[in-house]
C-alpha positions as CSV (number, residue, x, y, z in Angstrom):
1,X,17.2,146.8,4.4
2,X,17.3,149.6,7.1
3,X,14.5,152.1,7.1
4,X,15.6,155.8,7.3
5,X,13.9,157.8,9.9
6,X,13.2,160.7,7.5
7,X,11.5,158.3,5.0
8,X,9.4,156.9,7.9
9,X,8.1,160.4,8.8
10,X,6.8,160.8,5.2
11,X,4.3,158.0,5.8
12,X,1.0,158.4,7.5
13,X,0.5,157.1,11.0
14,X,-1.6,154.2,9.7
15,X,1.0,153.2,7.2
16,X,3.6,153.4,10.0
17,X,1.6,151.0,12.2
18,X,1.2,148.6,9.3
19,X,5.0,148.6,8.6
20,X,5.8,147.9,12.2
21,X,3.3,145.0,12.3
22,X,4.9,143.5,9.2
23,X,8.4,143.8,10.7
24,X,7.3,142.2,14.0
25,X,5.7,139.2,12.0
26,X,8.9,138.8,10.0
27,X,11.0,138.8,13.2
28,X,8.7,136.2,14.8
29,X,8.8,133.9,11.8
30,X,12.6,134.2,11.7
31,X,12.8,133.3,15.4
32,X,10.6,130.2,15.0
33,X,12.6,129.0,12.1
34,X,15.8,129.3,14.2
35,X,14.1,127.3,17.0
36,X,13.0,124.6,14.6
37,X,16.6,124.4,13.3
38,X,17.9,124.1,16.8
39,X,15.3,121.5,17.7
40,X,16.1,119.5,14.6
41,X,19.8,119.5,15.5
42,X,19.2,118.3,19.1
43,X,20.3,114.7,19.6
44,X,17.7,112.1,20.7
45,X,17.7,111.3,24.4
46,X,20.2,108.6,25.5
47,X,18.8,105.5,27.2
48,X,20.4,102.3,28.6
49,X,19.2,99.1,27.0
50,X,19.5,95.4,27.7
51,X,19.6,92.9,25.0
52,X,17.1,90.1,25.8
53,X,18.8,86.8,26.4
54,X,17.4,83.3,26.6
55,X,18.1,80.8,29.3
56,X,17.1,77.2,30.1
57,X,14.4,77.2,32.7
58,X,12.3,74.2,33.9
59,X,8.9,73.8,35.4
60,X,8.8,75.5,38.8
61,X,6.9,75.4,42.1
62,X,7.4,77.0,45.4
63,X,6.4,75.6,48.8
64,X,6.2,77.0,52.2
65,X,8.4,74.8,54.3
66,X,10.0,74.4,57.7
67,X,13.4,73.2,58.7
68,X,13.7,70.2,61.1
69,X,16.8,68.9,62.8
70,X,17.8,65.5,61.4
71,X,18.5,64.3,65.0
72,X,17.2,65.7,68.3
73,X,17.4,64.3,71.8
74,X,16.4,65.5,75.2
75,X,19.1,64.8,77.7
76,X,17.6,63.6,80.9
77,X,18.8,62.1,84.2
78,X,18.3,58.3,84.4
79,X,19.2,58.2,88.1
80,X,18.5,60.6,90.9
81,X,21.3,62.7,92.4
82,X,23.0,66.1,92.6
83,X,24.2,67.7,89.4
84,X,27.9,68.2,90.2
85,X,29.5,69.1,86.9
86,X,28.7,70.6,83.5
87,X,31.4,70.1,80.8
88,X,30.2,72.2,77.9
89,X,29.1,75.7,77.0
90,X,25.5,76.4,76.0
91,X,25.2,76.7,72.2
92,X,28.5,74.9,71.6
93,X,29.1,72.1,69.1
94,X,29.9,68.8,70.9
95,X,31.3,65.5,69.6
96,X,29.8,62.1,69.7
97,X,30.4,60.4,73.2
98,X,31.7,63.6,74.6
99,X,31.0,63.8,78.4
100,X,28.5,66.6,79.0
101,X,27.1,66.3,82.6
102,X,28.0,64.5,85.8
103,X,25.7,63.5,88.7
104,X,27.2,62.8,92.1
105,X,28.2,59.1,91.9
106,X,28.9,58.5,95.7
107,X,25.6,56.6,96.3
108,X,26.0,54.5,93.3
109,X,29.6,53.6,94.0
110,X,28.5,52.4,97.4
111,X,25.7,50.4,95.9
112,X,28.1,48.8,93.4
113,X,30.5,47.7,96.2
114,X,27.6,46.3,98.1
115,X,26.4,44.4,95.0
116,X,29.9,43.0,94.5
117,X,30.1,41.8,98.1
118,X,26.6,40.2,97.9
119,X,27.6,38.4,94.8
120,X,30.8,37.1,96.5
121,X,28.6,35.8,99.4
122,X,26.1,34.2,97.1
123,X,28.8,32.5,95.1
124,X,30.3,31.1,98.3
125,X,26.9,29.8,99.4
126,X,26.3,28.2,96.1
127,X,29.7,26.5,96.2
128,X,28.9,25.1,99.7
129,X,25.5,23.9,98.6
130,X,27.1,22.1,95.6
131,X,29.6,20.3,97.9
132,X,26.8,19.2,100.3
133,X,24.8,17.8,97.4
134,X,27.8,15.9,96.1
135,X,28.4,14.3,99.5
136,X,24.8,13.5,100.0
137,X,24.6,11.7,96.7
138,X,27.6,9.7,97.6
139,X,26.2,8.4,100.9
140,X,22.5,8.2,99.8
141,X,23.2,4.9,98.0
142,X,24.6,3.5,101.2
143,X,21.5,4.4,103.1
144,X,23.1,6.9,105.4
145,X,20.6,9.7,104.5
146,X,17.0,9.5,103.6
147,X,15.6,10.5,100.2
148,X,13.9,13.5,102.0
149,X,17.3,14.8,103.2
150,X,18.7,14.3,99.7
151,X,15.8,16.3,98.2
152,X,16.6,19.2,100.6
153,X,20.2,19.2,99.5
154,X,19.1,19.4,95.9
155,X,16.7,22.2,96.7
156,X,19.4,24.1,98.6
157,X,21.8,23.8,95.6
158,X,19.2,25.1,93.2
159,X,18.3,28.0,95.4
160,X,22.0,28.9,95.9
161,X,22.6,29.0,92.2
162,X,19.5,31.2,91.7
163,X,20.7,33.5,94.4
164,X,24.0,33.9,92.5
165,X,22.1,34.9,89.3
166,X,20.1,37.4,91.3
167,X,23.3,38.9,92.7
168,X,24.8,39.1,89.3
169,X,21.8,40.9,88.0
170,X,22.0,43.3,90.9
171,X,25.6,43.9,90.2
172,X,24.9,44.7,86.6
173,X,22.2,47.1,87.6
174,X,24.5,48.8,90.1
175,X,27.1,49.2,87.4
176,X,24.5,50.5,85.0
177,X,23.2,53.1,87.6
178,X,26.8,54.2,88.2
179,X,27.3,54.7,84.4
180,X,24.1,56.8,84.3
181,X,25.8,59.4,86.6
182,X,27.8,60.4,83.5
183,X,25.7,61.9,80.6
184,X,27.4,61.8,77.2
185,X,26.4,63.0,73.7
186,X,24.8,60.2,71.7
187,X,25.8,62.0,68.5
188,X,27.6,65.1,67.4
189,X,25.6,68.3,67.3
190,X,24.6,71.6,68.9
191,X,23.8,71.6,72.6
192,X,21.2,74.1,73.8
193,X,20.6,75.9,77.0
194,X,20.7,74.1,80.3
195,X,17.6,73.9,82.4
196,X,19.3,72.9,85.7
197,X,22.4,74.5,87.3
198,X,25.2,72.6,89.1
199,X,24.0,71.8,92.6
200,X,20.4,71.0,91.6
201,X,18.9,67.6,92.4
202,X,17.8,65.9,89.2
203,X,16.0,62.6,88.5
204,X,14.1,60.9,85.7
205,X,11.1,62.9,86.7
206,X,12.9,66.2,86.3
207,X,12.5,66.4,82.6
208,X,15.0,67.7,80.0
209,X,18.3,69.0,81.3
210,X,19.4,70.2,77.8
211,X,18.6,69.5,74.2
212,X,21.1,68.2,71.7
213,X,20.3,68.6,68.0
214,X,22.2,67.5,64.8
215,X,21.9,70.2,62.1
216,X,24.0,68.5,59.4
217,X,22.2,67.3,57.4
218,X,19.0,69.3,57.9
219,X,15.5,68.2,57.0
220,X,13.0,70.4,55.3
221,X,9.3,69.5,55.7
222,X,6.6,70.7,53.3
223,X,3.1,69.9,52.2
224,X,2.1,69.0,48.7
225,X,-1.5,69.0,47.4
226,X,-2.9,65.5,46.7
227,X,-3.1,66.0,43.0
228,X,0.6,67.0,42.8
229,X,1.5,64.1,45.1
230,X,-0.2,61.7,42.6
231,X,1.9,63.2,39.8
232,X,5.0,62.7,42.1
233,X,4.1,59.0,42.6
234,X,3.6,58.5,38.9
235,X,7.0,60.2,38.2
236,X,8.6,58.0,40.8
237,X,7.2,54.9,39.2
238,X,8.3,56.0,35.7
239,X,11.8,56.5,37.1
240,X,11.9,53.2,38.9
241,X,11.5,54.7,42.4
242,X,14.0,57.6,42.0
243,X,12.8,61.2,41.1
244,X,15.8,63.1,42.5
245,X,17.4,63.1,39.1
246,X,14.3,64.8,37.7
247,X,14.1,67.7,40.2
248,X,16.4,70.5,41.4
249,X,15.6,71.4,45.0
250,X,16.8,74.7,46.5
251,X,15.9,76.9,49.4
252,X,15.2,80.6,49.7
253,X,16.0,81.7,53.2
254,X,14.1,84.2,55.4
255,X,16.5,87.0,54.3
256,X,15.5,86.3,50.7
257,X,18.9,84.8,49.8
258,X,19.2,81.5,48.0
259,X,20.9,78.7,50.0
260,X,24.0,77.3,48.3
261,X,23.4,73.6,48.8
262,X,21.0,71.5,46.7
263,X,18.6,69.0,48.3
264,X,16.7,65.9,47.5
265,X,13.4,64.3,48.6
266,X,13.9,61.4,51.0
267,X,10.5,60.8,52.5
268,X,6.8,61.0,51.7
269,X,4.0,60.3,54.3
270,X,1.8,57.4,53.8
271,X,-1.5,59.2,54.2
272,X,-3.4,62.3,53.2
273,X,-3.8,65.0,55.9
274,X,-7.5,65.1,56.7
275,X,-9.2,68.4,56.0
276,X,-6.1,69.8,54.2
277,X,-5.8,67.5,51.2
278,X,-2.0,67.6,51.4
279,X,0.7,65.1,52.0
280,X,3.9,65.8,54.0
281,X,7.1,65.4,52.1
282,X,10.6,65.7,53.5
283,X,13.8,66.9,51.7
284,X,17.3,66.7,53.0
285,X,20.0,69.4,52.6
286,X,23.6,69.3,53.7
287,X,24.4,72.0,56.2
288,X,28.2,72.0,56.8
289,X,28.4,75.7,57.8
290,X,25.3,75.5,60.1
291,X,23.6,78.3,58.1
292,X,20.2,76.7,58.6
293,X,18.7,76.4,62.0
294,X,15.9,74.1,63.1
295,X,12.4,75.7,63.0
296,X,13.0,78.3,60.2
297,X,10.2,79.1,57.8
298,X,11.8,78.8,54.3
299,X,10.7,78.6,50.7
300,X,11.4,75.3,49.0
301,X,11.9,75.8,45.3
302,X,11.4,72.7,43.1
303,X,12.4,73.0,39.4
304,X,12.4,70.2,36.9
305,X,15.7,69.4,35.2
306,X,13.8,69.1,31.9
307,X,14.3,72.7,30.8
308,X,13.3,74.9,27.8
309,X,14.6,78.2,26.5
310,X,12.8,81.3,27.9
311,X,13.6,85.0,27.9
312,X,14.9,86.7,31.0
313,X,14.9,90.5,31.5
314,X,16.0,92.8,34.4
315,X,13.3,93.7,36.8
316,X,14.3,97.3,36.3
317,X,12.9,97.3,32.8
318,X,9.3,96.3,33.8
319,X,6.5,98.9,34.3
320,X,2.8,98.5,34.9
321,X,-0.3,100.3,33.8
322,X,-4.0,99.4,33.6
323,X,-3.3,97.0,30.7
324,X,-0.8,95.1,32.8
325,X,3.0,94.8,32.9
326,X,4.9,96.2,29.9
327,X,8.4,97.1,28.8
328,X,9.7,99.8,26.3
329,X,11.4,98.2,23.4
330,X,13.9,100.0,21.0
331,X,13.4,98.8,17.4
332,X,16.0,98.7,14.6
333,X,15.2,102.4,13.8
334,X,15.8,103.3,17.4
335,X,12.2,104.1,17.9
336,X,10.5,103.3,21.2
337,X,7.5,100.9,21.3
338,X,5.5,99.8,24.3
339,X,5.2,96.0,24.6
340,X,2.8,94.2,26.9
341,X,4.5,91.1,28.4
342,X,3.4,88.1,30.3
343,X,5.8,87.4,33.2
344,X,6.5,84.3,35.1
345,X,8.6,84.0,38.3
346,X,11.5,86.1,39.4
347,X,14.9,84.6,39.4
348,X,17.2,86.8,41.5
349,X,17.3,90.2,39.8
350,X,15.7,88.9,36.6
351,X,12.1,88.3,35.5
352,X,11.1,85.3,33.4
353,X,9.1,86.3,30.3
354,X,6.5,83.8,29.2
355,X,5.3,85.8,26.2
356,X,5.8,89.2,24.5
357,X,9.5,89.3,23.8
358,X,12.0,87.6,21.6
359,X,15.7,86.9,21.9
360,X,18.0,89.9,21.0
361,X,15.3,92.5,21.3
362,X,16.4,95.6,23.3
363,X,14.4,96.8,26.3
364,X,15.1,100.1,28.1
365,X,16.5,99.7,31.6
366,X,17.6,103.3,32.4
367,X,16.2,106.6,31.2
368,X,12.6,105.5,31.2
369,X,11.4,108.8,32.5
370,X,12.8,110.6,29.4
371,X,11.1,108.7,26.7
372,X,7.6,107.9,25.5
373,X,6.1,105.6,22.9
374,X,7.1,106.4,19.3
375,X,10.1,108.8,19.9
376,X,13.6,108.2,18.7
377,X,16.3,107.5,21.3
378,X,20.0,106.9,21.5
379,X,20.4,103.4,22.9
380,X,23.5,102.2,24.7
381,X,23.6,98.5,25.5
382,X,24.5,97.7,29.1
383,X,25.2,94.6,31.2
384,X,23.1,93.5,34.1
385,X,24.3,91.3,36.9
386,X,21.6,88.5,37.0
387,X,22.1,88.1,40.8
388,X,22.4,91.6,42.1
389,X,20.8,93.6,39.3
390,X,23.7,96.0,39.1
391,X,23.9,97.8,35.7
392,X,27.4,98.4,34.1
393,X,29.0,99.3,30.8
394,X,30.4,96.5,28.7
395,X,33.8,98.3,28.6
396,X,34.1,98.2,32.4
397,X,33.7,94.4,32.5
């Protein structure tokens, strides 16, 4: 009700002050009531949630490993001579028996011709000695030559035959030396850099001219603790010598990506490494696209094929405080609750949950900064790409 100014003047100053204080209080109470009504009408904060799913996961171990070429050879000169031709590009892929290098063959062609001529001479000498021995035997019975002369003829025949064999061996060596002037690839693979240029004199003492490696398949060498190796042997015995059907082997490359091909164990050393307590094992991986190079440090992941159901959640949902790692869960009343979780390994963009969560529970993945324990929220379920971690709406899939 409005207060008339004339009526107000009828009151004493003290009563006027009291009336003004009462009006101020009423206005303040009215404003607070309006704010409470506005606050009550405000919607709860919206958050993105992920519905916890279960996946089959096996026992898991990681090993620091190193890649090793399945074949490697140092190409060296087996005869001395001038390097006259190189028939490949450094770093190229070469085929088996492809000619790679040529050494000047002139000296060895000459040696071969000489060996051929010497063999011809030795054969002719052996034939003459054989004829002389034949005639000597014919007349020896008639007393025309002595036994001593006959023995000489027999000796000459034997020596001539031996000389033929020596000449044949020399010819074979000359042919072999000539063949060594051409260096070919013993297998298909990658050829490395060349250590000698055309025009250099090379010999067996020169060392490696180039290195040829085969990268498909590729070996991966890693060490296993002796206790785990005993378990490996026991598993091998239980599976009648074959454990590859019990393990999934994969590689994580230096750029933190997972290699597409699966591997299998092909070799275990026969002794424990002294001072280390480890045994070297070797796995083999196909490498058709030459993604893996020899000498890389990689992570070998071994996972059993005997798997059990475990929860997986996005890494974006995990937070950490003094109590450990936790997630914010939205219950059936859309209230937020903090949940301490025990996490296992990371699988791409997901984190394995060993305890603390159940299937179909909802964890907050976006809007974490807007909420706290116990408040009501407006959850919106989202999808998460398990490989990349990208969050998207269900309707956009």
